[in-house]
N, C-alpha and C positions, 0 to 999 in steps of 0.2 A: 716528655715532650712528644717522643716518637708515637707513643700510644695516643696522646691527644691528636696529632696530624693524622695517624691511621683513622681515627674515629671520624674527623672532619672529612678526610677523603672518602672514606665508606659512606657517609651521609650524603655527601655531593654526589658520589657515584649512584647510590639509591635514589636520588631524586632525579638524576638524569635518567635512570632506567625507567622510573614512574612517570616521568614527563612523555617519554617517547613511547611507553606502552599506552599512555593515554591517547597520544596521537595516533598510534596504529590502530585503535578501536574506532577512531573517527572514519566514517564511510566516505569513500570518494564519491563524487557525483558526476554523471555524465548526462547532458541533455542534448538531445536531438530535437531541433525544431525544423520543420519543413514549411516552405513558403507556399501557401495556397493549396495544399494538399487536402483533398476532400475526405470526409468520414468513409465514403464508399469507394476510396481509391485503393485501398488495401485488402488482400485476400482474407485476412482474418476478419474483416467486417463485411466482407461481401464475396462469398464463395463464387459468385458469378462474375467478378470483376474480369475487365478486358486485360488489365495490367497484371504483371506477374511481380510479386513481392516476397520471394522465398526467405530473405533474411529478416524481414520485418515479422512474417508469419511465425518463423521459428522462435524468434525472440518472445513473441506473445505466449507461445507454449511454455516458455521458462518464467513468465511472470504473470500480471494481472492486466486483464483487458477492461477497461471501462466502456460501457455501452452509453453512458449519459455523461460524457465529458465535454466540456464546452471552453471556448475562447470567450474573453470579456469583452470582445468587439468583433464585428464582422468584416474589419478590415486590418491592416498589419501593425502599424506604429503602435496603436493603443493596446493591442494585445502583447506586443514585445514589452510595452512599458510596465503592464501588469505582471508580466513573468518576472521582470527584474526587480520590482518593488513590493509586490503582494498586495498592490492597492488597486481598486477601481480606477481606470484611466480618467474617468470623468472628475475625480478630485483635483486633477492637474490640467483640465481643459484639454487633455490628450485624446480626442474624440474622434478624429479622423487620420489618415496617413498624413506625413508631413509633406508638403503643406497643401492638401487638398482643400480648395475653397470654392468649389463648383456651386453655382447658384441655380435655383430653381424657380418656382414661383415667388420664394422667399430667399432671403440671403442667409447662409449657413450660421451656426452659432459660432462665437468667437473661438479660435483654435490656437493652442500653443505651437511653438515651432521646434520643440525639443524637450528632451528629458533633462531636467535641471541638475547641476552638479550637487545640490544640496539632497538630492535624493539618495537615500542608503540602498545601494544595489545588492542583489544576491553574492555578487563577487566581493564587495566590499565587507559585507557580512562574514563570508567565509575566510577572507583574508586576515580578520581579526581571530579567527580561530585557528591560524597557522596554515591555511591552505595555500597551494599554488593555484592560479587561476589563468584559465586560456579561453580565448574567444576566437572563433573562425567563422566567416561568412557575412551574412546580411546583418547589418546593424539598424540603420534607418531611424535613429533615435536622436539625431542632432545634426545641424547644418553646418558645422565647422569642426575642424580637429579638436578644438577645445572640448567638445563633447563626444569624442569617439570612445571606443571601449578602454582604451589604456588609461583614460582619465576618469573611468567609472568603476575602477576596482579591478581590471583585468591586467595581469602581469605581461600577457603577450596578446597582440591582436593581428590577426592574419585575414585581411580582406574587409574588415568591417569600417565602413565609412558612411556618409550620408545619403548616397544614392540608394534608391530603392531596388533597382534591377541590376543585373550583372555588370552592364555597360563595359564591355570588353571589346577589343578590336574585332574579334570574331564572335562576340557574344559570349557563349559558354565555352569557347576555345582559346587557347593562348593565340597571339599576346594578350596578355590581361592589362588593361588600361586602368589599373585600380591603384590608388596611391598608398594603399596599405598592403600590397602584395607584389613580391618581386617574381619576374618571369623565371620559370625553370624550363629550359628547352625540352626536356624529356618527359614533362609531366603536363599535358596540354588541355585536360578536360576539367572543368572546374569542380563538379562534385568530388572526383577522384582527388584533385589536388587538396581541397580542403580536408578530406578524409585522411590523406597522407600527412599533413600537417599535425591533425590530430593524434595520429598514431605515433608520430615523433614525440609529442608532448607527454603522452602516457608513458613511452619508454623512458623519457628522461625523468620522469616524477613518479615512477612506480614505488619508491621506498618512502614516500610522504603523501599526507592527503591532498587530493586535487579536485578542482572543478575544471571539467573540460565542456565548453559549451559550443556545439556544432551547430550552427544557424544556417542551413542551407539556402542558397539563391534559387535552387530547384524548388518546386516545379513552376515558378512563376515565368510568365512570359519575358523574353521573346520565346517563341516555340522553336527550339533547335535541339535536336537529339543526336546522340551518337549514330554515325551511319549504319554500322552494323546492327544496331538495335531497331532503327527505323526500318531497315530492310525486313527484320523478323517479323515486326508487327504489320507491315504493310501486307505480308502473306497471311499473317493471322486473321486480319481484318476482313479477309474474303468470306470468313465463317461466321463473322458477327454482322448479320445483316438485318434490316429492319428500318424503321423511321428514325432518323437521326435527330430531327429537330421538330419543334412544335412552338405555335403561337398562343402564349398564355395571357389571356385578357383578365380573367378572375384573379390570378395570382398578381399581377401587377398593376392593378388599378385602372385607370381610364385608357391608358395605352398598351397597345399589345407590344409583346417583346418576345424575341426568338429565344428558346431555351433548348439546350441539348438534352435529349432523353436517352440517347444510346451511347455507351462508351465503346468507341473504336477508332479514336484518333491515333495514328501510328507514332506520331512524333512526341505527343504527350506521354504515351505508353512508353517511349524509348526514354523520355526524361525520368519517368517514375522508376523504372527499372534500374538506371544508373544510379539514382539516388539510393535505391534498396541496395545495390552492391557497395556503395560506400559505407552505408550503415554496417553491413556484414564485415566490412574490413575492419571498422573501428571495434567492433564487437569481439571480433577475433584476437585484436591486440590486448583487451582486457585478458582473455584467457592466456595468451602468450606470456603476458607480463605477470602473471599469477594473482592478479587483483579483482578478478571477476566476483569472487566470493565476498568482497568488501567494498562494492561499488553499486550505488544506488543509480539505475538506469531509467530515464525518462524520455519518451517519444510521445511527439504531439505536433500540432500545426498551429498556425497563426489566425487562420480563418477557413471558411468553407471553399470548396472547390470552385473554379471559376466556370460558370455554366450559362452566363447570360451576356457576355460580351467578349471582345478581345479574342476573337477566335473560337469562342465556346468550347474549349477543349475537352471538357469532362461532364458527366452527368452524375448528379447527387442523388437521383431517384433511389427510394422512395422519399427521400428528403425534399422538401419544398425550398425554391430558391436557391441561392448560391452566395459567393463572396458579395458583399455589399448589402446584404439583406439580414434582418433579424429573424427571418424564418430559420428553421432548424437546419437547412441546407447551408446557411450562412455562418453559423456559430457552434453546430455540434461537430467536434472534432475527433480524430484518432487520439486516444490516450491509452497508453500502454506503459506500465511501471514495473520494473523488477527491483525488488528491496530484499537482498538476501537475508534470511532468517526472518523475514516478515511476511512477504507475500508467498503464496502458494503457486507453484508451478501449474501453468494452465488454467487459472483461475479467472474469474468473471465478477464484476461488480455492477450494480445497477444504481450505485449511489451518484447523487449530481456532484461532479467535481468542476473546477474551473481554473483558468490560468493564474488566478489570483491565489490559488493554494500552492503553487510551486515553492514560493519563497517561505512561507511559516512551516511547511513540512520539511523542507532541507534544513532550516533553522533548527528544528526540534532534534532532527537527526544527528546534526553537528555538535548539539548541546549549546547553541548561542541562544541569547535572550534578546528581545526586542523592546525597546523602549518608545518607539514611534507607531503611529497609525498603521495597523495591517487589517485590511479587509477580508483576506483569504483565512482559511483555517487549516491545522495540521490534519491531513487526511490519513494518518496511520490507522485510526480504527476500521476504515474502510479496506486499507491495505492488508489488515489482519483477517477480513472476511466479514467485519461488523458493519454498524450502520454509523451514519454522521448525524450530529445534531445541527442540522441546517433546515431552516424554513425556506428561504428564498435565494435565488439568484436574480440579478439584475443586469438590464443592458440599456445603453443610452446612446443613440446615434442620431444627432441633430444636423445631418448632412445629406446632400443628394451624391449618392455614390457614383463613381465611374461605370459601374455595372449596372445602373438603373435603379438601385435601391432608393427607398424612399425615406425621409427623416421620420424615425420613429423609435419607441423604446418597448421594452418587455420586461415581464416579471415571470419566473416560473417557480410553482410551489407544488412539489409532489408531481403528481401527473397533469397538472393544469398549467396552462401557459396563456398570458394575457399580453396582447400586442396593442400599443396606443400610437396612433399616427399623429405626428406633430403639426401637420399642415392644418387639420381641422378639428383634432381632439377625438376621432372615431377610434372605437375600441373593437377588438376581436378576441375572442376566448376559444381555446382549443383544449381537448383532452387527449394528451400524446400517448396515454397508454392505448386508447382505442383508435387514434387518428394521428398517427406519427407524420403523415403528409400534411397536416394542417389544412385540410379542404372543408371540414364541416364547422362553420363559426356557431358557437353555443352560446354567444353573448346575449340574445334575447331570451333564452331558454333558462338562464342561469343569472339574472340580474342581480341578485344579492351577493353572488359570488364575484361577479364583476366589480361591484362597489367596494367590497372588501379588499379585493387584490389590487385594485387602482388607487385606493387610499394609501396601501403600503408602499405603492411604486412612488406616489407623489411625496409621501413621507422620507423615502430614500433620496428623491431629487433634492430635497432641502438638505439632507445630511450631507451630500457630497457636492452641493453648490452647482447643480446642473445649469448648464447654459441652453438656451433654445434659439429657434428661428428668429430673424430680424427682418424688419420691414424693408422691402426693397423700393427704393424710389418713392414714388408717389402711391405706390400700390396699397393694398389692404393690410391692416394689421394681422399678423400670425396669431395663431392660438396659442394661449398660455395655460398650464396646468393650475 
């Protein structure tokens, strides 16, 4: 009897050890999502940047930097949806920020108001694999508490609710008027507060697999920086002289629009550096907790830098346009990934990746299987220095953006990118390898390529049930693909 009990106990103990050994092998996941950070706003992408980002630049030296990484949409909520679900946001009619319904010549396409609870988020997927899950910062994926992070798979939610901006009493400084964040008198700067909460979560969960999702409110407007950093950059700006703005008629259709062409905004710079400090604090905690070698870290943004409205705080040059535009300045993002044992320190990839790829890549790393529609792909081959079996990426923005962007769609295949305007169906073709700034339209020179790429774009519209502009009153009928 004793022998049988010993055998059973030994078997149970062995199963316990095996189970926990398997858990120990599951990589932790840390996501940094920065609001409105442009591709050219970090030093590793732009050696001549006005802004100082030493923590992010050092992080890039420990992982892989992607030169051709994208957001699924040129504004926030749709990209956030894609990161959470692995899907093109067009599938769910999440094609603008919630709930932006600005009209122009035509009414915008029908727009959803939230990410539905039926969606299986990255947090819900990882919870099924035994992960502890944490969210801090900007959510902007649902208009009531029913749709907040804690009801979408996150065990802890610090500061995530339906409002887009920080909306505090002093904006980025306490007291915070945020229903999902309690005030702490000795911790009054929003980026640092969110970093401290993330640090605490990592400390508390360092012995089990975790997902920490730090979604900064920075560097979104309102433009309010830490006074010491503002003073620093006001002095530095004296050496960054030149033309600050230009009027771009060719870029923005029939109406001229002011565009920032020089990075030298002291307050925006202060916001960028404060965010960078927060990133550094959280990365240091991975080391201090002894889990850096078993943590996948992803750093990216939700859309391009704000260069055409609301203070025009940054320049995306040489990229064209910015937030709210399907030009490269609106959708090409900083993407840096460190995957211990997979990525090579200081490496670079020119493979096309997108926010839809986060979910399937993390799912594969965690050993999870998916039974629902996923548009993204596991980018592990690129992380190992190889190539991806991807022909196309697509964008669909049937709205008039707050930043002046026109309703349009786009497809990229290799070095070629085609943009289609939804008001009248005009198309533009660019070779990004030769013309990153999208200044030379090659549509007339390569009509066959235009026809082929446009046909694939229209096929994709049907696959994702894309919605388009609507007639406005007694006005003309809008173009239809």
